[in-house]
C-alpha positions in Angstrom: 22.3 -5.8 131.2 26.1 -5.7 131.0 28.1 -8.5 132.6 31.4 -7.6 134.2 34.0 -9.8 135.8 35.1 -8.1 139.1 38.3 -9.4 140.7 38.7 -8.3 144.3 42.4 -8.9 145.4 43.3 -8.4 149.0 46.1 -9.3 151.3 43.6 -9.5 154.1 40.0 -10.7 154.4 38.7 -8.6 151.5 35.9 -7.0 153.6 37.0 -3.5 152.6 36.9 -4.3 148.9 33.5 -5.9 149.2 32.0 -2.8 150.8 33.6 -0.5 148.2 32.3 -2.7 145.4 28.8 -2.7 146.9 28.7 1.0 147.2 29.9 1.6 143.7 27.8 -1.0 142.0 24.7 0.5 143.6 25.1 3.4 141.2 24.8 1.2 138.1 21.5 -0.5 137.5 22.5 -2.2 134.3 25.8 -3.9 135.4 25.7 -7.5 136.5 29.0 -8.0 138.4 30.4 -11.5 138.5 32.6 -11.3 141.6 35.8 -13.2 142.0 37.1 -12.6 145.6 40.8 -13.3 146.2 41.5 -12.8 149.9 44.9 -13.3 151.7 47.0 -12.8 148.6 50.4 -12.5 150.3 52.8 -14.5 148.0 53.9 -14.3 144.4 52.9 -17.9 143.9 49.3 -17.0 145.0 49.3 -13.9 142.9 50.3 -16.0 139.8 47.3 -18.3 140.3 45.0 -15.3 140.7 46.4 -13.5 137.6 46.0 -16.6 135.5 42.3 -16.4 136.3 42.2 -12.7 135.7 43.7 -13.2 132.3 41.1 -15.9 131.4 38.2 -13.7 132.6 39.3 -10.1 132.1 37.3 -7.3 133.6 38.0 -4.9 136.4 40.5 -5.5 139.2 40.1 -3.8 142.6 43.0 -4.4 145.0 44.3 -3.6 148.5 47.9 -4.9 148.5 50.7 -3.4 150.6 53.6 -5.7 149.6 55.4 -3.6 146.9 56.7 -6.6 145.0 53.3 -8.1 144.7 51.7 -4.8 143.8 54.2 -4.1 141.0 53.8 -7.5 139.5 50.0 -7.2 139.6 50.2 -3.7 138.0 52.7 -4.9 135.3 50.7 -7.8 134.2 47.4 -5.8 134.2 49.0 -3.2 132.0 50.3 -5.8 129.6 46.8 -7.2 129.2 45.2 -3.8 129.2 43.1 -4.7 132.2 42.0 -1.9 134.5 43.4 -2.3 138.0 42.5 0.2 140.8 44.2 0.5 144.2 41.1 1.6 146.1 42.8 2.8 149.2 45.7 4.7 147.7 43.9 8.1 147.3 42.9 8.1 150.9 46.3 6.9 152.2 48.1 9.5 150.1 45.8 12.3 151.5 46.3 11.1 155.1 50.0 11.0 154.6 50.0 14.5 153.0 47.9 16.1 155.8 49.5 14.3 158.7 53.1 14.3 157.5 53.3 10.6 158.4 53.8 7.5 156.3 51.4 4.6 156.3 52.5 1.5 158.1 52.1 -0.8 155.1 50.9 -3.8 157.1 48.5 -6.2 155.6 45.1 -6.5 157.4 46.2 -4.0 160.1 42.6 -2.9 160.6 41.8 -6.4 161.8 44.5 -6.5 164.5 43.5 -8.0 167.8 43.6 -4.7 169.7 41.5 -3.3 172.4 38.9 -2.0 169.9 38.5 -5.4 168.4 37.8 -7.0 171.8 35.4 -4.1 172.7 33.5 -4.8 169.5 33.3 -8.5 170.3 32.0 -7.6 173.8 29.4 -5.3 172.3 28.2 -8.1 170.0 27.9 -10.5 172.8 26.0 -8.0 175.0 23.6 -7.1 172.2 22.8 -10.7 171.4 22.2 -11.4 175.1 19.8 -8.4 175.4 17.6 -8.9 172.3 13.8 -8.6 172.5 13.5 -7.3 176.0 15.8 -9.9 177.7 18.2 -9.0 180.5 16.5 -5.9 181.9 18.7 -6.0 185.0 21.7 -5.1 182.7 20.1 -2.4 180.5 22.0 0.3 182.4 25.2 -1.1 180.9 24.0 -0.5 177.4 25.2 2.4 175.2 21.9 2.4 173.3 18.4 1.0 174.0 16.0 0.7 171.0 12.3 0.6 171.8 9.5 -0.1 169.3 6.6 -2.2 168.4 7.1 -5.6 166.7 8.8 -5.6 163.2 10.3 -2.1 163.4 13.8 -3.5 162.7 15.0 -3.4 166.3 17.1 -6.6 166.2 18.9 -6.1 162.8 19.6 -2.4 163.7 21.0 -3.5 167.1 23.3 -6.1 165.5 24.5 -3.5 163.0 25.3 -1.1 165.7 27.0 -3.8 167.8 29.3 -4.5 164.9 30.4 -0.9 165.3 31.2 -1.3 169.0 27.9 -0.2 170.6 26.3 -2.2 173.3 22.7 -2.3 172.4 19.5 -3.7 174.1 16.2 -3.7 172.3 12.8 -3.7 173.9 9.5 -4.6 172.3 6.4 -2.4 173.0 3.2 -4.3 173.5 0.2 -2.2 174.8 -1.2 -5.2 176.7 2.2 -5.9 178.3 4.2 -2.8 179.1 8.0 -3.0 179.5 9.6 -3.2 182.9 9.5 0.0 184.9 13.3 0.0 185.0 13.3 1.2 181.4 12.1 4.6 182.4 14.8 5.1 185.0 17.9 4.4 182.8 20.6 7.0 183.0 23.6 5.8 181.0 22.1 4.5 177.7 20.6 6.6 174.9 17.0 5.4 174.5 15.7 5.7 170.9 12.2 5.0 169.7 11.7 3.3 166.4 8.5 3.8 164.5 7.2 3.2 160.9 4.3 3.7 158.5 1.3 1.5 159.5 0.7 0.3 156.0 4.3 -0.8 155.6 4.3 -2.4 159.0 1.2 -4.4 158.2 2.8 -5.6 155.0 5.9 -6.7 156.8 4.0 -8.5 159.5 1.7 -10.2 157.0 4.8 -11.5 155.1 6.3 -12.7 158.4 3.1 -14.7 159.2 3.0 -16.2 155.7 6.7 -17.3 156.0 5.8 -19.1 159.2 2.7 -20.7 157.6 0.4 -18.9 160.0 -2.9 -17.3 159.0 -2.6 -13.5 158.4 -5.9 -12.8 160.0 -5.1 -11.7 163.5 -4.8 -8.4 165.5 -1.1 -8.5 164.6 -2.0 -7.3 161.1 -5.4 -5.7 161.8 -5.3 -2.0 160.6 -7.1 -0.6 163.6 -5.0 -2.7 166.1 -1.7 -1.7 164.4 -2.6 2.0 164.4 -3.4 1.7 168.1 0.0 0.0 168.7 1.9 2.8 166.9 -0.1 5.5 168.7 0.7 3.9 172.0 4.4 3.9 171.1 4.4 7.5 169.9 2.7 8.7 173.1 5.4 6.9 175.1 8.2 8.3 173.1 6.8 11.8 173.5 6.0 11.5 177.2 9.6 10.3 177.9 11.2 12.8 175.5 13.1 10.0 173.7 14.3 10.8 170.1 12.5 8.9 167.4 13.7 7.3 164.2 11.1 6.6 161.4 12.4 3.4 159.7 9.8 3.4 156.9 12.1 4.6 154.2 15.4 3.9 155.8 17.7 0.9 155.3 19.2 -0.7 158.4 22.4 1.1 157.7 20.7 4.5 157.5 18.8 3.9 160.7 21.9 2.8 162.5 23.9 5.8 161.3 21.2 8.2 162.5 21.2 6.5 165.9 25.0 6.6 166.1 24.9 10.3 165.3 22.3 10.9 168.1 24.6 9.0 170.5 27.6 11.1 169.5 25.7 14.3 169.9 24.6 13.2 173.4 28.1 12.4 174.4 29.3 15.8 173.1 26.4 17.6 174.9 24.9 18.9 171.7 21.7 16.8 171.7 
């Protein structure tokens, strides 16, 4: 295993750098990254403190800095010390400028501005939290997406992920002995998506859940025949209602959310 000091310098929150680092490190199984996040670097004095640490623990520097003076000083000192420094957004910004014929604004943290999109995302998160696990059926028509599935098919985390991208999401558990409200079947505005999974994987997840709660894993909740019946009940419902289905067995939360968002876009464009 190779250890690497990874310095993440940003003049904003550093979220963008963190996501880029995660995506890239996933391609290297033998690198152990020791991360040093440096958010809100907006003054030369702050940069000096950061660079002192970079020089003590050299490695790779990833940065998103728009202030030209701070950028030049960072690049100069990294060159002197032969430290790799990568401006991760520059290739995309340059391409956008070339294609659009416009110059980038050069404002730190502009993607986090308190604009209408920001408040819409906050509203989506609040709606989603308030409509988790079958709650608030009277408001489901206001949702953009409704996720339906048996217990432990990742409905809640997928809902929260989608909410962070601006979708109002409700999620509804399917229990054969307690069908959901009839209003679910009459919804017009939201896209309703069924979530399903492999029964063996579902039993494993449920058993681990029970153990984490110090409960005995010897109930119908993890019984193979009962679980298969649950999933069959859900699949029949999805087919009867013509709802699109996402199998989450081999998908991460992000992958499931992306597939659902694509279904939502196709529906809005009339191609679904």
